C-alpha positions in Angstrom: 52.0 61.4 110.3 55.0 61.8 112.6 57.8 59.3 112.2 58.9 57.4 115.2 62.5 58.4 116.0 63.0 55.5 118.3 61.8 52.8 115.8 65.3 52.1 114.8 66.3 51.6 118.4 63.4 49.1 118.8 64.3 47.2 115.6 67.9 46.9 116.7 67.0 45.1 120.0 68.5 41.6 119.4 66.3 40.0 122.0 63.1 40.8 120.0 64.5 38.8 117.0 64.2 35.5 118.9 60.6 35.8 120.1 57.1 36.3 118.5 56.4 40.1 118.4 53.2 41.9 117.5 53.6 45.7 117.1 50.6 48.1 117.3 50.2 51.9 117.0 49.3 54.0 120.0 46.8 56.8 119.7 43.3 57.0 118.3 43.3 59.9 115.9 46.9 60.9 116.0 49.5 58.2 116.4 51.6 59.2 119.4 53.6 56.1 120.0 54.1 52.4 119.3 53.5 49.3 121.4 54.8 45.8 121.2 53.4 42.6 122.5 56.0 39.8 122.9 56.0 36.3 124.3 59.2 35.6 126.3 60.9 32.9 128.4 62.8 33.8 131.6 66.0 34.6 129.8 64.2 36.7 127.2 62.5 38.6 130.0 65.8 39.4 131.7 67.5 40.4 128.4 64.6 42.6 127.3 64.3 44.4 130.6 68.0 45.2 130.6 68.0 46.3 126.9 65.0 48.6 127.6 66.8 50.3 130.4 68.8 52.6 128.1 66.1 53.4 125.5 64.7 56.9 125.6 61.0 57.4 125.3 60.0 54.2 127.1 56.5 54.8 128.3 55.6 51.4 129.9 57.0 47.9 130.3 54.6 45.3 131.7 54.8 41.5 131.8 52.4 38.8 132.9 53.7 35.4 134.0 52.0 32.2 132.8 52.2 29.4 135.2 50.9 29.0 138.8 53.9 27.9 140.8 56.9 28.3 138.5 56.1 30.4 135.4 58.2 29.7 132.4 56.5 31.9 129.8 55.7 35.6 130.0 53.6 37.9 127.9 55.3 41.3 127.7 53.9 44.7 126.7 56.3 47.5 125.8 55.1 51.0 124.9 57.0 54.0 123.6 55.9 57.6 123.1 56.9 60.0 120.3 
């Protein structure tokens, strides 16, 4: 199995220490990346998006707002490739 060279970069993200995080491997037979689900507030969303800007191997960053008129909670999905 390949090690993920960017896993140390992910674990060093200070913003992820303040919010619930659920990691998951990417790839069916061969793991070719790592994904993270995280629940964020507005400030966390801003901080995470700015922190991810400089990380190499970022494959996808998506977020979904919860709330009709004025969302206060966001479900984020971040994926990295090997």
